[in-house]
DRENRO-863030 format. One record per residue: residue number from 1; chain; x, y, z of N, C-alpha, C in turn. Coordinates in nm, 2 decimals, always signed. Example, Ala and Ser with C-alpha at 12.3 -4.5 7.8 and 13.67 -1.06 7.14 Angstrom:
# residues 2
<pt 1,'A',<+1.32,-0.57,+0.78>,<+1.23,-0.45,+0.78>,<+1.32,-0.33,+0.78>>,
<pt 2,'A',<+1.28,-0.22,+0.71>,<+1.37,-0.11,+0.71>,<+1.29,+0.00,+0.79>>,
***
This chain:
# residues 152
<pt 1,'A',<+10.05,+9.79,+8.74>,<+9.98,+9.89,+8.81>,<+9.85,+9.92,+8.75>>,
<pt 2,'A',<+9.76,+9.99,+8.82>,<+9.63,+10.02,+8.77>,<+9.60,+10.17,+8.80>>,
<pt 3,'A',<+9.53,+10.23,+8.70>,<+9.48,+10.36,+8.72>,<+9.32,+10.35,+8.73>>,
<pt 4,'A',<+9.27,+10.42,+8.83>,<+9.12,+10.42,+8.85>,<+9.08,+10.56,+8.85>>,
<pt 5,'A',<+8.98,+10.59,+8.76>,<+8.92,+10.72,+8.75>,<+8.78,+10.71,+8.80>>,
<pt 6,'A',<+8.74,+10.78,+8.90>,<+8.60,+10.77,+8.96>,<+8.52,+10.89,+8.91>>,
<pt 7,'A',<+8.42,+10.86,+8.83>,<+8.33,+10.96,+8.77>,<+8.40,+11.07,+8.69>>,
<pt 8,'A',<+8.49,+11.03,+8.60>,<+8.56,+11.13,+8.52>,<+8.46,+11.21,+8.43>>,
<pt 9,'A',<+8.49,+11.34,+8.41>,<+8.40,+11.43,+8.34>,<+8.45,+11.47,+8.20>>,
<pt 10,'A',<+8.58,+11.49,+8.19>,<+8.63,+11.55,+8.07>,<+8.70,+11.45,+7.98>>,
<pt 11,'A',<+8.64,+11.44,+7.86>,<+8.69,+11.33,+7.77>,<+8.84,+11.35,+7.73>>,
<pt 12,'A',<+8.89,+11.47,+7.72>,<+9.03,+11.49,+7.68>,<+9.12,+11.44,+7.79>>,
<pt 13,'A',<+9.08,+11.45,+7.91>,<+9.16,+11.40,+8.02>,<+9.17,+11.25,+8.02>>,
<pt 14,'A',<+9.05,+11.19,+8.01>,<+9.05,+11.04,+8.00>,<+9.12,+10.99,+7.88>>,
<pt 15,'A',<+9.11,+11.06,+7.77>,<+9.18,+11.02,+7.65>,<+9.33,+11.03,+7.67>>,
<pt 16,'A',<+9.38,+11.14,+7.73>,<+9.52,+11.15,+7.76>,<+9.57,+11.04,+7.85>>,
<pt 17,'A',<+9.49,+11.01,+7.95>,<+9.53,+10.91,+8.05>,<+9.53,+10.77,+7.98>>,
<pt 18,'A',<+9.44,+10.75,+7.89>,<+9.44,+10.62,+7.82>,<+9.57,+10.61,+7.74>>,
<pt 19,'A',<+9.62,+10.71,+7.68>,<+9.74,+10.71,+7.60>,<+9.86,+10.68,+7.70>>,
<pt 20,'A',<+9.86,+10.74,+7.81>,<+9.96,+10.71,+7.92>,<+9.95,+10.57,+7.96>>,
<pt 21,'A',<+9.83,+10.51,+7.97>,<+9.82,+10.37,+8.01>,<+9.87,+10.28,+7.90>>,
<pt 22,'A',<+9.84,+10.31,+7.77>,<+9.89,+10.23,+7.66>,<+10.04,+10.23,+7.66>>,
<pt 23,'A',<+10.10,+10.35,+7.69>,<+10.25,+10.36,+7.68>,<+10.32,+10.30,+7.80>>,
<pt 24,'A',<+10.25,+10.26,+7.90>,<+10.31,+10.21,+8.02>,<+10.26,+10.07,+8.06>>,
<pt 25,'A',<+10.18,+10.01,+7.98>,<+10.12,+9.88,+8.02>,<+10.04,+9.88,+8.15>>,
<pt 26,'A',<+9.97,+9.99,+8.17>,<+9.89,+10.01,+8.29>,<+9.74,+9.99,+8.26>>,
<pt 27,'A',<+9.68,+9.92,+8.35>,<+9.53,+9.90,+8.33>,<+9.46,+10.03,+8.37>>,
<pt 28,'A',<+9.35,+10.05,+8.29>,<+9.27,+10.17,+8.32>,<+9.13,+10.13,+8.36>>,
<pt 29,'A',<+9.08,+10.18,+8.47>,<+8.95,+10.14,+8.52>,<+8.87,+10.27,+8.53>>,
<pt 30,'A',<+8.75,+10.27,+8.47>,<+8.66,+10.39,+8.47>,<+8.54,+10.34,+8.56>>,
<pt 31,'A',<+8.52,+10.42,+8.67>,<+8.42,+10.38,+8.77>,<+8.31,+10.49,+8.78>>,
<pt 32,'A',<+8.19,+10.44,+8.78>,<+8.07,+10.52,+8.80>,<+8.03,+10.59,+8.68>>,
<pt 33,'A',<+7.96,+10.70,+8.70>,<+7.90,+10.78,+8.59>,<+8.01,+10.86,+8.51>>,
<pt 34,'A',<+8.02,+10.84,+8.38>,<+8.11,+10.92,+8.30>,<+8.05,+11.04,+8.25>>,
<pt 35,'A',<+8.12,+11.15,+8.24>,<+8.07,+11.28,+8.19>,<+8.08,+11.28,+8.04>>,
<pt 36,'A',<+8.09,+11.17,+7.97>,<+8.10,+11.16,+7.83>,<+8.07,+11.02,+7.78>>,
<pt 37,'A',<+8.06,+11.00,+7.65>,<+8.03,+10.87,+7.59>,<+8.17,+10.82,+7.55>>,
<pt 38,'A',<+8.18,+10.69,+7.56>,<+8.31,+10.62,+7.51>,<+8.33,+10.64,+7.36>>,
<pt 39,'A',<+8.22,+10.68,+7.29>,<+8.23,+10.71,+7.15>,<+8.27,+10.86,+7.12>>,
<pt 40,'A',<+8.28,+10.94,+7.23>,<+8.31,+11.08,+7.21>,<+8.43,+11.10,+7.13>>,
<pt 41,'A',<+8.42,+11.19,+7.03>,<+8.53,+11.22,+6.94>,<+8.65,+11.28,+7.01>>,
<pt 42,'A',<+8.63,+11.36,+7.11>,<+8.74,+11.42,+7.19>,<+8.81,+11.32,+7.27>>,
<pt 43,'A',<+8.74,+11.22,+7.32>,<+8.80,+11.11,+7.39>,<+8.89,+11.03,+7.30>>,
<pt 44,'A',<+8.84,+11.00,+7.19>,<+8.92,+10.92,+7.09>,<+9.03,+11.00,+7.03>>,
<pt 45,'A',<+9.01,+11.13,+7.01>,<+9.12,+11.21,+6.96>,<+9.23,+11.22,+7.05>>,
<pt 46,'A',<+9.20,+11.24,+7.18>,<+9.31,+11.26,+7.28>,<+9.38,+11.13,+7.30>>,
<pt 47,'A',<+9.32,+11.01,+7.28>,<+9.38,+10.88,+7.29>,<+9.45,+10.84,+7.17>>,
<pt 48,'A',<+9.43,+10.92,+7.06>,<+9.48,+10.89,+6.93>,<+9.45,+10.75,+6.89>>,
<pt 49,'A',<+9.54,+10.68,+6.82>,<+9.51,+10.54,+6.77>,<+9.57,+10.44,+6.87>>,
<pt 50,'A',<+9.58,+10.48,+7.00>,<+9.64,+10.39,+7.10>,<+9.53,+10.31,+7.17>>,
<pt 51,'A',<+9.40,+10.34,+7.15>,<+9.30,+10.27,+7.23>,<+9.30,+10.12,+7.22>>,
<pt 52,'A',<+9.34,+10.06,+7.11>,<+9.35,+9.91,+7.10>,<+9.45,+9.86,+7.20>>,
<pt 53,'A',<+9.55,+9.94,+7.25>,<+9.65,+9.89,+7.34>,<+9.62,+9.92,+7.48>>,
<pt 54,'A',<+9.50,+9.97,+7.51>,<+9.46,+10.00,+7.65>,<+9.37,+9.89,+7.70>>,
<pt 55,'A',<+9.41,+9.84,+7.82>,<+9.33,+9.74,+7.89>,<+9.23,+9.82,+7.97>>,
<pt 56,'A',<+9.11,+9.84,+7.92>,<+9.01,+9.92,+7.98>,<+8.90,+9.84,+8.04>>,
<pt 57,'A',<+8.86,+9.88,+8.17>,<+8.76,+9.81,+8.24>,<+8.66,+9.92,+8.29>>,
<pt 58,'A',<+8.53,+9.88,+8.28>,<+8.42,+9.97,+8.32>,<+8.36,+9.91,+8.44>>,
<pt 59,'A',<+8.33,+10.00,+8.54>,<+8.27,+9.95,+8.67>,<+8.15,+10.05,+8.70>>,
<pt 60,'A',<+8.04,+9.99,+8.74>,<+7.93,+10.08,+8.78>,<+7.95,+10.16,+8.90>>,
<pt 61,'A',<+8.03,+10.11,+9.00>,<+8.07,+10.18,+9.12>,<+8.19,+10.12,+9.18>>,
<pt 62,'A',<+8.24,+10.17,+9.29>,<+8.37,+10.12,+9.34>,<+8.35,+9.98,+9.40>>,
<pt 63,'A',<+8.24,+9.95,+9.46>,<+8.21,+9.82,+9.51>,<+8.21,+9.71,+9.39>>,
<pt 64,'A',<+8.16,+9.75,+9.28>,<+8.16,+9.66,+9.16>,<+8.31,+9.63,+9.12>>,
<pt 65,'A',<+8.39,+9.73,+9.12>,<+8.54,+9.71,+9.10>,<+8.59,+9.61,+9.20>>,
<pt 66,'A',<+8.57,+9.63,+9.33>,<+8.62,+9.54,+9.43>,<+8.56,+9.40,+9.42>>,
<pt 67,'A',<+8.44,+9.39,+9.36>,<+8.39,+9.26,+9.34>,<+8.45,+9.18,+9.23>>,
<pt 68,'A',<+8.52,+9.25,+9.14>,<+8.59,+9.19,+9.02>,<+8.74,+9.18,+9.04>>,
<pt 69,'A',<+8.79,+9.26,+9.13>,<+8.94,+9.26,+9.15>,<+8.96,+9.27,+9.30>>,
<pt 70,'A',<+9.08,+9.23,+9.34>,<+9.12,+9.24,+9.48>,<+9.26,+9.31,+9.49>>,
<pt 71,'A',<+9.25,+9.44,+9.49>,<+9.38,+9.52,+9.50>,<+9.46,+9.49,+9.63>>,
<pt 72,'A',<+9.59,+9.47,+9.61>,<+9.67,+9.44,+9.73>,<+9.72,+9.57,+9.79>>,
<pt 73,'A',<+9.72,+9.68,+9.71>,<+9.77,+9.81,+9.76>,<+9.69,+9.92,+9.68>>,
<pt 74,'A',<+9.63,+10.01,+9.76>,<+9.56,+10.12,+9.70>,<+9.61,+10.25,+9.75>>,
<pt 75,'A',<+9.62,+10.35,+9.66>,<+9.66,+10.48,+9.69>,<+9.55,+10.57,+9.63>>,
<pt 76,'A',<+9.49,+10.65,+9.71>,<+9.38,+10.74,+9.67>,<+9.43,+10.88,+9.68>>,
<pt 77,'A',<+9.40,+10.97,+9.58>,<+9.46,+11.10,+9.57>,<+9.36,+11.21,+9.59>>,
<pt 78,'A',<+9.39,+11.30,+9.68>,<+9.30,+11.42,+9.71>,<+9.39,+11.54,+9.75>>,
<pt 79,'A',<+9.35,+11.65,+9.70>,<+9.42,+11.77,+9.74>,<+9.41,+11.80,+9.89>>,
<pt 80,'A',<+9.31,+11.73,+9.96>,<+9.29,+11.75,+10.10>,<+9.37,+11.65,+10.19>>,
<pt 81,'A',<+9.44,+11.56,+10.13>,<+9.52,+11.46,+10.20>,<+9.64,+11.53,+10.27>>,
<pt 82,'A',<+9.69,+11.46,+10.37>,<+9.81,+11.51,+10.44>,<+9.94,+11.46,+10.39>>,
<pt 83,'A',<+9.95,+11.34,+10.35>,<+10.08,+11.28,+10.31>,<+10.11,+11.30,+10.16>>,
<pt 84,'A',<+10.23,+11.34,+10.13>,<+10.27,+11.36,+9.99>,<+10.28,+11.23,+9.91>>,
<pt 85,'A',<+10.25,+11.23,+9.78>,<+10.26,+11.11,+9.70>,<+10.40,+11.04,+9.71>>,
<pt 86,'A',<+10.50,+11.11,+9.74>,<+10.64,+11.06,+9.75>,<+10.65,+10.96,+9.86>>,
<pt 87,'A',<+10.56,+10.96,+9.96>,<+10.56,+10.86,+10.07>,<+10.51,+10.73,+10.02>>,
<pt 88,'A',<+10.44,+10.72,+9.91>,<+10.39,+10.59,+9.86>,<+10.50,+10.50,+9.82>>,
<pt 89,'A',<+10.49,+10.38,+9.87>,<+10.58,+10.27,+9.82>,<+10.50,+10.19,+9.72>>,
<pt 90,'A',<+10.54,+10.19,+9.59>,<+10.46,+10.12,+9.49>,<+10.50,+9.98,+9.48>>,
<pt 91,'A',<+10.40,+9.90,+9.44>,<+10.42,+9.76,+9.41>,<+10.36,+9.73,+9.27>>,
<pt 92,'A',<+10.39,+9.61,+9.22>,<+10.33,+9.58,+9.08>,<+10.18,+9.59,+9.09>>,
<pt 93,'A',<+10.12,+9.57,+9.20>,<+9.97,+9.57,+9.21>,<+9.92,+9.69,+9.29>>,
<pt 94,'A',<+9.98,+9.80,+9.26>,<+9.93,+9.93,+9.32>,<+9.82,+9.99,+9.24>>,
<pt 95,'A',<+9.71,+10.02,+9.30>,<+9.60,+10.08,+9.23>,<+9.60,+10.23,+9.27>>,
<pt 96,'A',<+9.61,+10.32,+9.17>,<+9.61,+10.46,+9.19>,<+9.47,+10.52,+9.16>>,
<pt 97,'A',<+9.41,+10.57,+9.26>,<+9.26,+10.61,+9.25>,<+9.25,+10.76,+9.25>>,
<pt 98,'A',<+9.19,+10.82,+9.15>,<+9.17,+10.96,+9.13>,<+9.02,+10.99,+9.12>>,
<pt 99,'A',<+8.98,+11.11,+9.17>,<+8.84,+11.15,+9.16>,<+8.81,+11.24,+9.04>>,
<pt 100,'A',<+8.69,+11.29,+9.04>,<+8.64,+11.37,+8.93>,<+8.72,+11.50,+8.92>>,
<pt 101,'A',<+8.72,+11.56,+8.80>,<+8.80,+11.68,+8.78>,<+8.74,+11.80,+8.87>>,
<pt 102,'A',<+8.61,+11.81,+8.88>,<+8.55,+11.93,+8.95>,<+8.54,+11.91,+9.10>>,
<pt 103,'A',<+8.51,+11.79,+9.14>,<+8.48,+11.77,+9.29>,<+8.58,+11.68,+9.36>>,
<pt 104,'A',<+8.67,+11.62,+9.28>,<+8.77,+11.54,+9.35>,<+8.72,+11.40,+9.39>>,
<pt 105,'A',<+8.79,+11.34,+9.47>,<+8.76,+11.20,+9.52>,<+8.64,+11.21,+9.61>>,
<pt 106,'A',<+8.54,+11.12,+9.59>,<+8.42,+11.12,+9.68>,<+8.46,+11.11,+9.82>>,
<pt 107,'A',<+8.38,+11.18,+9.91>,<+8.41,+11.18,+10.05>,<+8.39,+11.04,+10.11>>,
<pt 108,'A',<+8.30,+10.96,+10.06>,<+8.29,+10.82,+10.11>,<+8.41,+10.74,+10.09>>,
<pt 109,'A',<+8.48,+10.76,+9.98>,<+8.60,+10.68,+9.96>,<+8.72,+10.74,+10.05>>,
<pt 110,'A',<+8.72,+10.87,+10.07>,<+8.82,+10.92,+10.16>,<+8.80,+10.87,+10.30>>,
<pt 111,'A',<+8.68,+10.86,+10.34>,<+8.65,+10.81,+10.48>,<+8.67,+10.66,+10.49>>,
<pt 112,'A',<+8.65,+10.59,+10.38>,<+8.67,+10.44,+10.38>,<+8.82,+10.40,+10.38>>,
<pt 113,'A',<+8.90,+10.49,+10.32>,<+9.05,+10.45,+10.31>,<+9.13,+10.57,+10.36>>,
<pt 114,'A',<+9.12,+10.61,+10.49>,<+9.19,+10.72,+10.54>,<+9.34,+10.70,+10.54>>,
<pt 115,'A',<+9.39,+10.58,+10.56>,<+9.53,+10.55,+10.57>,<+9.60,+10.54,+10.43>>,
<pt 116,'A',<+9.52,+10.55,+10.32>,<+9.57,+10.53,+10.19>,<+9.55,+10.66,+10.11>>,
<pt 117,'A',<+9.54,+10.78,+10.17>,<+9.52,+10.90,+10.10>,<+9.65,+10.98,+10.09>>,
<pt 118,'A',<+9.68,+11.03,+9.97>,<+9.80,+11.10,+9.93>,<+9.76,+11.23,+9.85>>,
<pt 119,'A',<+9.85,+11.32,+9.85>,<+9.83,+11.44,+9.78>,<+9.96,+11.47,+9.69>>,
<pt 120,'A',<+9.94,+11.56,+9.59>,<+10.06,+11.61,+9.52>,<+10.08,+11.75,+9.57>>,
<pt 121,'A',<+10.19,+11.78,+9.63>,<+10.21,+11.91,+9.68>,<+10.21,+12.02,+9.57>>,
<pt 122,'A',<+10.16,+12.14,+9.61>,<+10.15,+12.25,+9.52>,<+10.13,+12.38,+9.60>>,
<pt 123,'A',<+10.14,+12.49,+9.53>,<+10.12,+12.62,+9.60>,<+9.98,+12.64,+9.63>>,
<pt 124,'A',<+9.95,+12.74,+9.70>,<+9.81,+12.77,+9.73>,<+9.74,+12.86,+9.63>>,
<pt 125,'A',<+9.81,+12.88,+9.52>,<+9.76,+12.96,+9.41>,<+9.65,+12.89,+9.32>>,
<pt 126,'A',<+9.65,+12.76,+9.33>,<+9.55,+12.68,+9.26>,<+9.48,+12.58,+9.35>>,
<pt 127,'A',<+9.36,+12.53,+9.31>,<+9.29,+12.43,+9.38>,<+9.34,+12.29,+9.36>>,
<pt 128,'A',<+9.38,+12.27,+9.23>,<+9.43,+12.13,+9.20>,<+9.50,+12.14,+9.07>>,
<pt 129,'A',<+9.57,+12.03,+9.04>,<+9.64,+12.01,+8.91>,<+9.54,+11.94,+8.81>>,
<pt 130,'A',<+9.57,+11.95,+8.68>,<+9.49,+11.88,+8.58>,<+9.49,+11.73,+8.62>>,
<pt 131,'A',<+9.38,+11.66,+8.59>,<+9.37,+11.52,+8.63>,<+9.48,+11.44,+8.55>>,
<pt 132,'A',<+9.49,+11.46,+8.42>,<+9.59,+11.38,+8.34>,<+9.73,+11.41,+8.39>>,
<pt 133,'A',<+9.76,+11.53,+8.43>,<+9.89,+11.57,+8.48>,<+9.92,+11.49,+8.61>>,
<pt 134,'A',<+9.82,+11.49,+8.70>,<+9.83,+11.43,+8.83>,<+9.86,+11.28,+8.81>>,
<pt 135,'A',<+9.78,+11.21,+8.72>,<+9.80,+11.07,+8.70>,<+9.94,+11.05,+8.65>>,
<pt 136,'A',<+9.99,+11.13,+8.55>,<+10.12,+11.11,+8.50>,<+10.23,+11.12,+8.60>>,
<pt 137,'A',<+10.22,+11.22,+8.69>,<+10.32,+11.24,+8.80>,<+10.33,+11.12,+8.89>>,
<pt 138,'A',<+10.21,+11.07,+8.93>,<+10.21,+10.96,+9.03>,<+10.25,+10.83,+8.97>>,
<pt 139,'A',<+10.19,+10.80,+8.85>,<+10.22,+10.68,+8.78>,<+10.37,+10.66,+8.75>>,
<pt 140,'A',<+10.43,+10.76,+8.69>,<+10.57,+10.75,+8.66>,<+10.66,+10.74,+8.78>>,
<pt 141,'A',<+10.62,+10.80,+8.89>,<+10.70,+10.79,+9.01>,<+10.69,+10.64,+9.06>>,
<pt 142,'A',<+10.57,+10.58,+9.05>,<+10.56,+10.44,+9.09>,<+10.64,+10.35,+9.00>>,
<pt 143,'A',<+10.63,+10.38,+8.87>,<+10.71,+10.30,+8.77>,<+10.86,+10.31,+8.79>>,
<pt 144,'A',<+10.90,+10.43,+8.83>,<+11.04,+10.46,+8.86>,<+11.09,+10.37,+8.98>>,
<pt 145,'A',<+11.00,+10.36,+9.08>,<+11.03,+10.28,+9.20>,<+11.05,+10.13,+9.16>>,
<pt 146,'A',<+10.97,+10.09,+9.06>,<+10.97,+9.95,+9.02>,<+11.08,+9.92,+8.91>>,
<pt 147,'A',<+11.16,+10.02,+8.87>,<+11.26,+10.01,+8.77>,<+11.20,+10.01,+8.63>>,
<pt 148,'A',<+11.09,+10.08,+8.61>,<+11.03,+10.09,+8.48>,<+11.01,+9.95,+8.41>>,
<pt 149,'A',<+10.94,+9.86,+8.47>,<+10.92,+9.73,+8.42>,<+10.86,+9.73,+8.28>>,
<pt 150,'A',<+10.92,+9.66,+8.18>,<+10.86,+9.64,+8.05>,<+10.87,+9.77,+7.96>>,
<pt 151,'A',<+10.94,+9.87,+8.01>,<+10.95,+9.99,+7.93>,<+11.09,+10.01,+7.88>>,
<pt 152,'A',<+11.11,+10.07,+7.77>,<+11.24,+10.08,+7.72>,<+11.28,+10.23,+7.72>>,
***
């Protein structure tokens, strides 16, 4: 599986997600402008000493990603989507795409992939869940569907 973060802003979130990727053999793709440097101490601290175990890819934009890879299944996440993430049927080559912490998934990507949009249900008391929490929820549900391949 693959995790794609589009324009992530908060180094601690990306660091936590990198640790999640290292622990699940999941590729991590950072797309677009980052709100931090890859040398950021908070990013490194959140990822602990697991960074050498992360398959990390950097892409200048989403089209650059698609020029390097050919996803067979994509699922994009937005609090404005209609279908819950539980409707997603995961495959080994599912790409889970998440937007920026403050603005979410870019409108152009939502318009480009309307049939691939999912949400994580929540109360109306909050606008969204933390990005790292959201990635963890969806990734582990996909891995569960696949029988937790390669995990003990």
